[in-house]
N, C-alpha and C positions, 0 to 999 in steps of 0.2 A: 465356646458357641457353637453349637450345633445347625442345621440347616432348618430345622422346625422352629429356632427361635429366631434367627434371621430374618425369616417368611415370616413371622407373626408381625415381628417390628417393621418389616416393608409394607405389609397390609394395613397397619395403622398410623403408627408414627412418622414413616416416611412419605406415606402419602400426606400427612398434616403438613408436614416440613415443605415438601415440594410445592403444596397449594400456596403457602404463605410465602414461598420465594417466589412462585409466579406473580401472585398478586401485588408483591412489593414491585418486581420488576416494570409491571404495566403501570405503578402507580407513580412509579418515577419518571412514566415518559410523559405523564400527564402532569407535572407538578409547576408550581408558578416558575416563570422565568426559562423555562423550559424552550420556548419559541425559538429565543435568540439561538440556544444552542444547536438545534434541529436547524436553524434557517443556516448559521454558518456551515454546519455540516453538508447541508446539500450543495452550498456555492463551494465549497472547498475544491472540487473537481476544477472549477475553473479559474482558480488562482493562478498566478504567475507561477511556473516550478523550478525558480532559482534558488528555492530558501535551502539553508542547508541546516537540518537539525539535528546534527550530531555525526 
């Protein structure tokens, strides 16, 4: 592979792949039942710090 081939791939399919990944990540945020996970993450800093996770 030379530079021109990599540049063509990045300009075409690379952009498509990054767009699909971005839309997937945004869609994952607004999935059903995500509100519970977001609320738990937002309040996790107020939990007791005596947990031993390993």
